[in-house]
Residue frames relative to the residue before (quaternion, step in Angstrom):
aa qw qx qy qz dx dy dz
M 1.0000 0.0000 0.0000 0.0000 0.00 0.00 0.00
K 0.6619 0.5006 -0.3145 0.4609 3.59 0.91 -0.89
R 0.6391 0.5246 -0.3322 0.4538 3.59 0.98 -0.79
W 0.6490 0.5178 -0.3183 0.4576 3.57 0.96 -0.85
L 0.6517 0.5094 -0.3024 0.4736 3.58 0.94 -0.88
L 0.6404 0.5167 -0.3120 0.4748 3.58 0.99 -0.85
F 0.6369 0.5290 -0.3179 0.4619 3.58 1.01 -0.85
V 0.6599 0.5045 -0.3023 0.4676 3.60 0.91 -0.92
L 0.6693 0.4915 -0.2985 0.4706 3.60 0.89 -0.88
L 0.6346 0.5230 -0.3215 0.4695 3.58 1.02 -0.77
C 0.6538 0.5067 -0.3106 0.4684 3.59 0.94 -0.86
M 0.6540 0.5167 -0.3115 0.4564 3.56 0.97 -0.82
S 0.6480 0.5273 -0.3292 0.4401 3.59 1.02 -0.68
F 0.7068 0.4329 -0.2644 0.4931 3.59 1.18 -0.46
S 0.4655 0.6884 -0.4534 0.3223 3.60 1.22 -0.03
V 0.4840 -0.6474 0.5080 0.2977 3.53 -1.19 0.64
H 0.3247 -0.7515 0.5450 0.1810 3.55 -0.83 0.97
A 0.0293 -0.7881 0.6147 -0.0129 3.51 -1.12 0.74
V 0.2528 -0.7216 0.6174 0.1850 3.52 -1.31 0.34
E 0.2915 -0.7407 0.5742 0.1912 3.55 -1.16 0.57
V 0.0045 0.7766 -0.6276 0.0549 3.52 -0.88 1.06
G 0.8532 -0.0184 -0.0114 0.5211 3.57 -0.72 1.03
G 0.6912 -0.4756 0.2709 0.4718 3.56 1.12 0.64
V 0.6288 0.4989 -0.3293 0.4973 3.58 1.31 0.10
R 0.3333 -0.7432 0.5509 0.1821 3.55 -0.93 0.93
L 0.0864 -0.7885 0.6088 0.0067 3.56 -0.72 1.15
E 0.4184 -0.6853 0.5381 0.2566 3.55 -0.87 0.98
E 0.4765 -0.6841 0.4758 0.2804 3.56 -1.08 0.71
D 0.7545 0.2528 -0.1538 0.5858 3.58 1.29 -0.32
A 0.0264 -0.7703 0.6365 0.0291 3.55 -1.23 0.51
H 0.2840 -0.7276 0.5959 0.1868 3.56 -1.12 0.69
V 0.0413 0.7936 -0.6003 0.0897 3.57 -0.58 1.21
G 0.8204 0.0242 -0.0619 0.5680 3.55 -0.66 1.09
H 0.7720 -0.2929 0.2557 0.5028 3.54 -0.65 -1.17
K 0.6811 0.4948 -0.2750 0.4644 3.59 1.25 0.15
N 0.3545 -0.6509 0.6208 0.2554 3.47 -1.34 0.46
L 0.1519 -0.8006 0.5779 0.0451 3.54 -0.79 1.08
V 0.3059 -0.7273 0.5828 0.1942 3.55 -1.27 0.43
L 0.5274 -0.6030 0.4909 0.3425 3.53 -1.19 0.59
N 0.2768 -0.7879 0.5346 0.1299 3.55 -0.50 1.24
G 0.7533 -0.2305 0.1915 0.5855 3.53 1.03 -0.84
A 0.0789 -0.7908 0.6064 0.0272 3.56 -1.24 0.43
G 0.0701 0.7990 -0.5950 0.0513 3.53 -1.22 0.50
V 0.4934 -0.6328 0.5146 0.3022 3.52 -1.38 -0.05
R 0.2886 -0.7222 0.6044 0.1728 3.55 -0.96 0.94
C 0.0241 -0.7956 0.6052 -0.0087 3.54 -0.62 1.14
K 0.2269 -0.7808 0.5734 0.0998 3.55 -1.22 0.57
F 0.8264 0.2288 -0.1838 0.4806 3.51 -1.36 0.33
F 0.7188 -0.4513 0.2220 0.4800 3.52 0.62 1.27
C 0.6087 -0.6068 0.3041 0.4109 3.53 1.18 0.80
F 0.2897 0.7430 -0.5426 0.2638 3.58 1.02 0.80
F 0.8025 0.0183 -0.0495 0.5943 3.59 1.15 -0.45
D 0.4115 -0.7070 0.5327 0.2169 3.51 -1.16 0.77
S 0.3311 -0.7678 0.5233 0.1642 3.56 -0.96 0.91
Y 0.7866 -0.1853 0.1742 0.5626 3.56 0.78 -1.06
V 0.3769 -0.6369 0.6120 0.2788 3.47 -1.42 0.27
I 0.0643 -0.8005 0.5957 0.0161 3.56 -0.96 0.83
G 0.0830 -0.7755 0.6246 0.0398 3.52 -1.13 0.78
L 0.2263 -0.7520 0.6062 0.1256 3.56 -1.12 0.72
Y 0.1127 -0.7920 0.5997 0.0202 3.56 -0.76 1.13
L 0.0191 -0.7945 0.6055 -0.0423 3.55 -0.92 1.03
A 0.6445 -0.5185 0.3912 0.4034 3.58 -1.28 0.27
A 0.7759 -0.0001 0.0152 0.6307 3.58 1.14 -0.68
R 0.6033 -0.5809 0.3991 0.3733 3.56 -1.07 0.71
Q 0.0076 -0.7908 0.6088 -0.0622 3.51 -1.03 0.91
D 0.1613 -0.8095 0.5579 0.0861 3.60 -0.89 0.90
N 0.6264 0.5209 -0.3189 0.4844 3.56 1.31 0.22
A 0.4270 -0.7364 0.4678 0.2378 3.58 -0.56 1.20
V 0.6337 0.5366 -0.3390 0.4422 3.61 0.95 -0.83
A 0.6608 0.4983 -0.3036 0.4721 3.59 0.97 -0.84
V 0.6330 0.5163 -0.3361 0.4688 3.61 0.99 -0.78
L 0.6753 0.4982 -0.2947 0.4570 3.58 0.89 -0.93
A 0.6970 0.4733 -0.2686 0.4669 3.60 1.05 -0.73
G 0.5406 0.6594 -0.3926 0.3446 3.60 1.17 -0.47
K 0.2688 -0.7918 0.5365 0.1136 3.56 -0.99 0.88
D 0.5076 0.6521 -0.4139 0.3819 3.60 1.31 0.09
E 0.7069 -0.4124 0.3571 0.4502 3.53 -1.38 0.05
K 0.0026 -0.7698 0.6376 -0.0293 3.54 -1.17 0.75
R 0.1109 -0.7724 0.6171 0.1015 3.55 -1.29 0.31
I 0.1342 -0.6939 0.7002 0.1009 3.48 -1.21 0.80
A 0.0719 -0.7966 0.6001 0.0054 3.58 -0.67 1.13
M 0.0569 -0.7966 0.6018 -0.0065 3.56 -0.70 1.13
Y 0.0718 -0.7701 0.6336 0.0192 3.56 -1.04 0.87
L 0.3579 -0.7810 0.4766 0.1868 3.55 -0.47 1.23
L 0.2612 -0.7746 0.5636 0.1188 3.52 -1.02 0.91
R 0.7708 0.1591 -0.1188 0.6053 3.57 1.32 0.05
D 0.5774 -0.5593 0.4558 0.3822 3.56 -1.24 0.41
T 0.1042 0.7714 -0.6235 0.0725 3.56 -1.11 0.71
D 0.4012 -0.6577 0.5489 0.3242 3.54 -1.23 0.16
S 0.6059 -0.6166 0.3714 0.3385 3.54 -1.06 0.78
K 0.5846 0.5764 -0.3792 0.4269 3.59 1.11 -0.55
S 0.6479 0.5121 -0.3186 0.4653 3.60 0.95 -0.84
L 0.6511 0.5052 -0.3153 0.4707 3.56 0.97 -0.85
F 0.6443 0.5127 -0.3292 0.4622 3.59 0.94 -0.84
F 0.6790 0.4909 -0.3132 0.4471 3.62 0.86 -0.85
A 0.5835 0.5334 -0.3730 0.4857 3.59 1.17 -0.46
F 0.6239 0.5150 -0.3265 0.4888 3.59 1.05 -0.78
K 0.6618 0.5322 -0.3079 0.4288 3.56 0.85 -1.00
K 0.6314 0.5250 -0.3250 0.4692 3.57 1.00 -0.84
A 0.6784 0.4865 -0.2874 0.4696 3.59 0.93 -0.91
F 0.5958 0.5391 -0.3602 0.4741 3.61 1.07 -0.68
N 0.6757 0.5104 -0.2944 0.4430 3.58 0.83 -1.01
E 0.6966 0.4745 -0.2753 0.4624 3.59 1.03 -0.74
N 0.7776 0.3779 -0.1758 0.4708 3.59 1.11 -0.60
L 0.6992 0.4225 -0.2744 0.5072 3.60 1.21 -0.20
S 0.4417 -0.6462 0.5474 0.2962 3.55 -1.11 0.72
K 0.6679 -0.4794 0.3638 0.4377 3.59 -1.24 0.21
A 0.6430 0.5205 -0.3222 0.4602 3.59 1.02 -0.79
E 0.6497 0.5038 -0.3186 0.4718 3.61 0.97 -0.83
T 0.6391 0.5283 -0.3226 0.4564 3.57 0.99 -0.85
R 0.6451 0.5114 -0.3239 0.4663 3.61 0.95 -0.86
T 0.6437 0.5466 -0.3222 0.4279 3.58 0.98 -0.85
V 0.7931 0.2975 -0.1472 0.5106 3.60 0.93 -0.86
Q 0.3123 0.7940 -0.4856 0.1902 3.62 1.22 0.14
P 0.6613 0.4841 -0.3435 0.4587 3.68 0.81 -0.76
Q 0.6581 0.4978 -0.3077 0.4737 3.59 1.03 -0.75
L 0.6108 0.5399 -0.3477 0.4631 3.60 1.09 -0.65
Y 0.6312 0.5152 -0.3271 0.4787 3.60 1.05 -0.75
Q 0.6513 0.5064 -0.3116 0.4715 3.56 0.99 -0.83
F 0.6230 0.5332 -0.3217 0.4734 3.60 1.02 -0.84
E 0.6439 0.5155 -0.3129 0.4710 3.58 0.94 -0.89
S 0.6544 0.5244 -0.3103 0.4478 3.58 0.89 -0.92
I 0.6321 0.5273 -0.3276 0.4638 3.58 0.97 -0.86
F 0.7139 0.4565 -0.2679 0.4586 3.58 0.82 -0.97
I 0.6232 0.5348 -0.3504 0.4504 3.60 0.98 -0.74
N 0.6938 0.4860 -0.2734 0.4557 3.61 1.02 -0.77
I 0.5497 0.6071 -0.4062 0.4054 3.61 1.21 -0.20
N 0.2168 -0.7892 0.5257 0.2321 3.58 1.04 -0.85
E 0.8491 -0.1192 0.1041 0.5040 3.57 -0.79 -1.04
L 0.1280 -0.7452 0.6499 0.0772 3.51 -1.17 0.74
K 0.2366 -0.7996 0.5440 0.0935 3.56 -0.88 0.97
K 0.6479 -0.4763 0.4226 0.4181 3.52 -1.31 0.38
G 0.7709 0.3122 -0.2534 0.4940 3.59 -0.84 1.02
D 0.5171 0.6305 -0.4272 0.3906 3.61 1.22 -0.24
S 0.2530 -0.7616 0.5788 0.1447 3.56 -1.17 0.64
I 0.0905 -0.7486 0.6552 0.0460 3.52 -1.18 0.76
L 0.0782 -0.7803 0.6204 0.0106 3.55 -0.64 1.18
M 0.0743 -0.7663 0.6377 0.0252 3.54 -0.96 0.93
D 0.0572 -0.8373 0.5416 -0.0472 3.52 -0.11 1.40
Y 0.2307 -0.7321 0.6195 0.1644 3.53 -1.07 0.76
L 0.0477 -0.7694 0.6363 -0.0295 3.52 -0.77 1.19
P 0.4506 -0.7413 0.4127 0.2775 3.63 -0.30 1.21
E 0.7220 0.4442 -0.2640 0.4602 3.61 0.94 -0.78
Q 0.7594 0.3618 -0.1967 0.5036 3.61 1.23 -0.31
G 0.5188 -0.5905 0.4597 0.4134 3.56 0.80 -1.02
T 0.7259 -0.3926 0.3276 0.4601 3.55 -1.16 -0.70
Q 0.1462 -0.7840 0.6012 0.0512 3.54 -0.66 1.15
I 0.1901 -0.7772 0.5941 0.0831 3.57 -0.78 1.09
I 0.0238 -0.7971 0.6015 -0.0467 3.57 -0.68 1.17
V 0.0674 -0.7925 0.6061 0.0061 3.57 -0.71 1.11
N 0.8398 -0.0974 0.0095 0.5340 3.55 -0.66 1.18
G 0.7545 -0.4170 0.1988 0.4661 3.56 0.94 0.95
S 0.6625 0.4818 -0.2998 0.4889 3.60 1.27 -0.10
V 0.3903 -0.7122 0.5316 0.2404 3.60 -0.77 1.06
R 0.1969 -0.8104 0.5476 0.0683 3.56 -0.72 1.14
G 0.7815 -0.2229 0.1412 0.5653 3.57 1.22 -0.29
V 0.2415 -0.7279 0.6229 0.1545 3.52 -1.37 0.34
I 0.1665 -0.7792 0.6016 0.0567 3.53 -0.86 1.07
E 0.3799 -0.7661 0.4781 0.2004 3.56 -0.55 1.19
G 0.7446 0.4635 -0.3178 0.3601 3.50 -1.34 0.46
T 0.4913 -0.6607 0.5025 0.2638 3.50 -1.17 0.78
A 0.6179 0.5887 -0.3477 0.3882 3.59 0.96 -0.84
F 0.6362 0.5277 -0.3490 0.4415 3.60 0.99 -0.71
Y 0.6760 0.4859 -0.3187 0.4532 3.63 0.83 -0.88
T 0.6089 0.5338 -0.3477 0.4726 3.57 1.05 -0.71
S 0.6438 0.5122 -0.3101 0.4765 3.58 1.01 -0.83
L 0.6395 0.5272 -0.3149 0.4625 3.57 1.01 -0.82
L 0.6507 0.5165 -0.3149 0.4590 3.59 0.94 -0.84
K 0.6105 0.5745 -0.3488 0.4190 3.59 1.10 -0.66
V 0.4817 0.6450 -0.4439 0.3935 3.61 1.21 -0.33
W 0.7944 0.2697 -0.1211 0.5306 3.60 0.96 -0.89
L 0.7875 0.3305 -0.1524 0.4974 3.59 1.12 -0.67
G 0.4729 0.6973 -0.4247 0.3314 3.59 1.27 0.06
D 0.7309 -0.4121 0.3130 0.4449 3.55 -1.33 -0.12
K 0.7651 0.1920 -0.1176 0.6033 3.59 1.19 -0.56
P 0.0501 -0.8460 0.5307 0.0100 3.59 0.52 1.19
T 0.6651 -0.5125 0.3632 0.4039 3.56 -1.24 0.44
Q 0.7803 -0.0320 0.0459 0.6229 3.57 1.16 -0.63
K 0.4434 -0.7451 0.4291 0.2530 3.58 -0.48 1.18
N 0.6962 0.4579 -0.3048 0.4613 3.61 0.83 -0.84
L 0.5808 0.5579 -0.3730 0.4608 3.59 1.21 -0.43
K 0.5963 0.5521 -0.3496 0.4662 3.59 1.06 -0.71
L 0.6629 0.5136 -0.2976 0.4563 3.56 0.93 -0.93
T 0.6870 0.4724 -0.2992 0.4642 3.61 0.89 -0.87
L 0.6320 0.5260 -0.3399 0.4565 3.62 1.03 -0.67
L 0.6919 0.4314 -0.2612 0.5166 3.56 1.20 -0.55
G 0.6692 -0.5552 0.2799 0.4069 3.55 1.21 0.54
G 0.4984 0.6595 -0.4332 0.3591 3.59 1.22 0.11
A 0.6107 -0.5668 0.4089 0.3724 3.56 -1.25 0.30
């Protein structure tokens, strides 16, 4: 009996921990590039006065961070993990990104990343339909750039650090898509 109990406790100590947000299970750790990352924060993006939820999003970093400026300045591996809570077309999702880019980037920043924005648009336009439960991972790999993975399939890599910083501003910029979502991604309640 003692051996069996010890075995059960040992197995439990090796289990992968996860958190549930909006009905979606997010792992507390992720391996991106050459680093193990931790879930910094997660939340639900809701629209139209929160009458409907769009997606669950999690931010993974090398170490927990509660300061948006520090996250944006960091040069290590990062992951934005999105899990769709409703069917949508990729064009609509891209245009939501585009609106957030326009609100959070200066004209000079936009000019700097314009070729990468076109590439990002092309990736999303080629995805077509997105279904409830689909996953979109946007990984920053310092030696490569931003890798876009949809449902486990790499859809493209966008070079440069400036683009990923611009992408993070969608949620962590001065005019984030949702203020309380910014707080939860930075580890707040």
